[in-house]
N, C-alpha and C positions, 0 to 999 in steps of 0.2 A: 187112772186118774178118768177125771166125768169126760163127754163127750163133749162137753165144752172148751174145757180146759185144752183139751187134747185137738180141740178148729185153733187158740191162739197158742196153741206153740208151735205147730203148724204153719199155719195162714197166717198170724199177728192181729191186733185186734182190730186195727180195720176192715180185714178180707173177710175176718171168723163175723163179723157184726151186721154183714152183705150175707150169709150166709146160714144166719140164725132168723126166726118167724120175730114180729116186733116186739112182742111178748119177753123174751130171751135176750134182748140186745144192751139189759141193768147188768143182767148174769156175764152178759163175754166183758163188761166193763167192768164189772165186781174181779171175775177170772184170771184179766189180764193184771188188776192192781196187789192183786194176789200174788201173781209169780213173778212179778217185775219187783215184789220187793224181797220173796226170797232169792231172789241169783245173787242181793247184790250183801244182804244184811248179813252181821255176821253177830253170834249170839256170846252173849256172853255173865257168868255166871259168876255172882264175890268165891273165893275160895273158902272160905272161913265156911260157908253155909253146907255148902259139899265135905267138908271135915270134920261137920257136930252133924252131920244128919244122916250120913252112911257109916257104917259098922265098922269097927277098929279090924276086924279076922274075917277072916271064914268062918259061915253059918256049913250047920249040918241041911245036907240039901231038904228035909225034908221041914225045918224050923221055918217061919216067917219073919223077917223086919216090920217090925213097929216102932212109930216115936215119939213117946209121948210130950210137950213141951210146953208148959204153964209162956213159955220164958218168947216164942215164936208166932 
């Protein structure tokens, strides 16, 4: 994790803003927003997309999975 992210995690947004140069205060705000969004956000993917996009059986270790479709 980057230094500014570490400051936000350890000290919070307000204290981290006091610890960085004036040019980096905007970066502290951005880092705090990203970290706040990741903590409570739940990600969802449509199950049909997963079923249509992934291989339906095991592939040999030396093969590469490629999916081409004009429908997506």
